[in-house]
N, C-alpha and C positions, 0 to 999 in steps of 0.2 A: 133479821136472823143474825145471830152472832156465831162465830166459829172458834173453836179452841185452837191452840198452837198445834196440837196433834192433828186436827182436822186439816189445817193448812199443810202440814208436812205430808200427809197422805195425798192431798191434792197435788202438791209439787211432785211427788214421786210418780204420779200418773202420767205426767207430760215430760218429765226430764229423761234423758237417754241413760242407758246403763253406763256406768263409769268406765272410762278407757284405762288401759294400762298406763298410759302417760299421766293421767290425773292421779291415779292411785300411787304411782311412783313419786310424783311431786309432793303429795301429802306425806308419805313415808319418809321422804328425804328432807323435809322441812325441820331443821334444828331450831331450838329456841334462840340460839345466837343469831342465826340468819333471819329469823322472824323479827327479832328486836331491831336488827339493822335495817331491814326492809321497811318497817313501820316508821322508824326515824327518818329514813330516806324520803318517805311519803309525808313527812312533817307532822306525824301524829305525836301528840303530847307525850312526854316521857312517862308520866304517870299512867295514862291509858295504855301505852306500849308495854309497860311492866305488867299491868293487869292482864293484858292479852297473852303475854308470855306465860304468866302463871296459870292461865286457863287452858293452854294448849294441850297439855297431856290429857286432862280430863276430856276435852273435846275430841282429840284424835283417837282416843280409846273408846269413845262412845259408839254404840252400834247403830244409833239413828243419825247423830249429827255428822260424823265422819263420812259415811257413805252419801249423805245428802250433799255435803260439800264436794265430793268427787263427782257427783252427777252435775252439779252446777258448773264446775270447772270444765267438764267434758262438753256441756252445752255451749258455753262461751267459746271454747276452741272451735267447735263445729259451725257456729253461726257467725263467727267473725267475718266482716265484710259483706254480709247480706242484710241490708237495712229493712228489707220487707218481711223478715221473719217476725211473727207475732211476739209481742213482749208480754209475758205473764206477770201481773202485778200482785206481789204478796204482801200481806201486812207484816209490820215488824214483830219480832218475837219478844215483845216486852215482858211477857209473863213466863218466859223459859229460862230466866236466870242468865248467868254469865255466858253460857254456851250459846244460847239463842241470840244474844245480843253481839256475839263475837263473829258469827257466821260471815257477815259481809266483809269484815276486816280480813279474814283468812282467804276468802275468795279473791279479794283484790290483791293480796300479797302473792297469791299463787299465779295470778294472770297478768300483772301489770307489766312485767318485762316483755312478755309476748306481745302485749298491746304496743308498747313502746317500739319494738322492732317492726311491727306491722305498719305503724304510722311512719316510721323512718323510711321504710320502703316506698311509702306513698309520697315522699318528699315533704313531709310535714316538718316545718322548722322547729328547732329545739324549744324556743320560748312557748310555742303553742302546745307542744307535747308536754312540757312541764306544767303549764296551766291546766291542761286537761286532766293530768294525774291529781291535781289539787282538789278534785271533786270529793275524794275521800276525807281529806282534812276538814273541808267545809261542812260536810254532813256529820262528821264526828263532833265538831265543835258545836254545831247546832243541837245535836242530841244531848250533850253534856249541859248546855245552857237550859234546855227544856226540862230535863229529868235528873240531872246531877249524877249520872252514871256514864260508864263506858258503853258506847253503842254508836249505830249509824242511823240517822234519821232518813226515812224513806230509803231503806237499804236496797230495794229492788232497782233504784236509779243507777246503781253501780253497773248493772248488766249492759245497758246500751253504751256506756262509756267503754267497758272492757271488750265489747263486740266491735268497737272501732267505728261506730256510726255517729258519734258525738265528739265534737272538738270545741274547745274553749278558745275563743279569739277575743282579745280585748275585754270588753264588759259582758259579752254574751256567749252562751253556748249555742252551737249550730248543729243541727241534726239532720242527716240525710232522710228525706221523705219522698216517697212516690205518691202522688195525689190519688186518693181513693184506695190506697193499698197500705196495709201495715197499721200498727197500733197508733202511731202519731200523726196520721193523715188528718188534717183539720176536718171537723164534723160539727154542724152541718156545713157542706160546701155548696158551691153553685150547682143548680140543677143542670142536668146534662146538656140541654139545649142552650142554656145561657153560657155554660163553659165553652161550647162549641163556637158560639158567636164571639166570645172574648178571644178564642183562638189559642195560638202557641203558648204553652206554659200553664194553661188553666185547666186543661182536660185531664180526665182520669188517666193514669198511666204516665203522665208527665213528671219528670223529676223536679224537685223543689227542695227548699231548706226550711226547716222549722227553727224558730228562735225560742230560746229559753232564758229566763231571767233568774240567775242563781243568787244565792245569798251573797250579801255585800257587793251588789252590782252598782257600779257608777253609771247613772242614767243622765249625767249632764250632757249638753248638746255637743261639746267638744269631744268628750269621751266616746259618744256614740258615732259621731262623724269619723273619728279615727278607727273605731271598731269596724264599721262597715267598709271603710277603704282597705284596711288590712285584710279583712275577711274575703273580699273580692280577690285580692292577690293570692292569699294562702289557699282558700278553698277552690279557686279556679285551677290550681295545680294539683291539690290533693284529690278533689272530686270532680274532675272534668266531666262535663255533660253537654251533650248536643241538644237535649230537649228540656233544658231547665231555664226558667225565667224568674220564678217568684221565691221570695222568702216570706213565710207566713208566721203569724203568732196567734195563739189561742189562749186568752188570759182574761182574768177579771180586771187587769190593769187597762184593758181597752174598753171597759164599760164607760160609755160616753156620759153617764150620769155623774161621774166623778167631777165633771165640769161645774156641777152645782155646789160642790163642797171644797174644792181646792182652788188656790189662787192662780191666776193666769200664768204666773211665773213658775208654777210647779213643773218639775222635771217629768213627772208622770204624764201630765197633760201634753208637754212637748213631745214626749215619746209617742203618745197616741196620734198626734198630728202627722206623724211620718207614714201612717197606714191608711189604706182604703179599707173601710169596714164593710163586711157583708151584712145584709139586712137581718138575717136570722141570728139567733143566739140560743144558748141553753142556760138555765138557771142553775147555779151550783154555789151554795154558800160555803161548802167545806174548804175550797181552795182559798177563799178570802179570809176565813178565820185562821187558817193555818199560816198563810204568808204575811198577814198583816199583824197578827198578835204573837205568833211563835210561842204559844203557851200549851202545856199539856192538858188543857180543858177547853170545852166549847160552851161552857155554861156562861151566859151572858153577864150574870151578876159578878162573876169572878174574873172577867176579862178587864185588864187595865185599859185606860183610854187616855194615854198621855200625849198623843199626837193628833193633829187635825184629821189625819186619815183614819185613825182608830175611832175617833168620835163619829165620823161620818158613817163608817161601816156599822157601828152599834146603832146608830140612829135609824138607819134603814131597816135593820133586822128587828129591832124592838118595835117598829111600827108595823111589822108584819110583812114587809117587803123582802125582796130577794136580790142577790147580786147576780150579775150576768157574766158568763164566759163569752166574750165577743172574739170574732175571728177577723183579723186584718192581714193585708198583704202589702208588700212593697216590691217594686220592680228591681230585683237584685242583679240579675245578669243582663237584663235588657236595657238597663239605665245607660 
């Protein structure tokens, strides 16, 4: 079943809070000059920033888009600091023109200073705060590469960042996760009796960290060693926890069948080797197609295959096979 953008908006309105006075005031007070300055501060390309400025009046006057933005700002403000709040994932508004494609930019502009102050109060160092804000530029660059237009790829991903539950350290993004709770708890996880046998850090309700591999990630061994060392230092201060041990990753990158297609020297395989894999998995080709090809189509015949990885992915799919989202863990705090 497919849904129109209007269907998505109605669905979002059903769970979003009523707009607060603060969010309405921030929208009313956002001038085009301040908008452009904020976008450039966030390293958004000048061409995209100019287009977003030109769209702002139409957007802010619109009786659908402006109230939706106010509701999103209110939600982010209310949920900041609560990593167990469910995250609703909405499809990008590709068919709604400039206003739909601009929504996530305006949300980020209206919320990023509050996020920066929140992280500052948590003693998050300046380099990590700056890297965390870089998520908007990365997703905007990816959108332009895929579609040739101004937009934010996977715009919903801005929400966990703005809520303050995701911090970029070194090569990776780290997400606060309570096992068995919330949208990003790894699933399927160990059965309750097995988790109990494994003990501290593995049980439902234990705090953990989720690892995310963003666009342009350096997966070399030296970069990852430095990332984990820095993350233990930074996140131990920003997110201190008495019941946390694990960092988990749920990704097609952990599909052990990649060993059949990639050389032993592959950074992906060396990344895999850091993790203890759970025996269960889920099959999901969508993530592989998105992250390996980064193209606005999933038609096999139209997907380029210029790398060993792309050829391996296509070979499995064309043979009727599927790629697996595997879950792995490392001993992050207990090491």
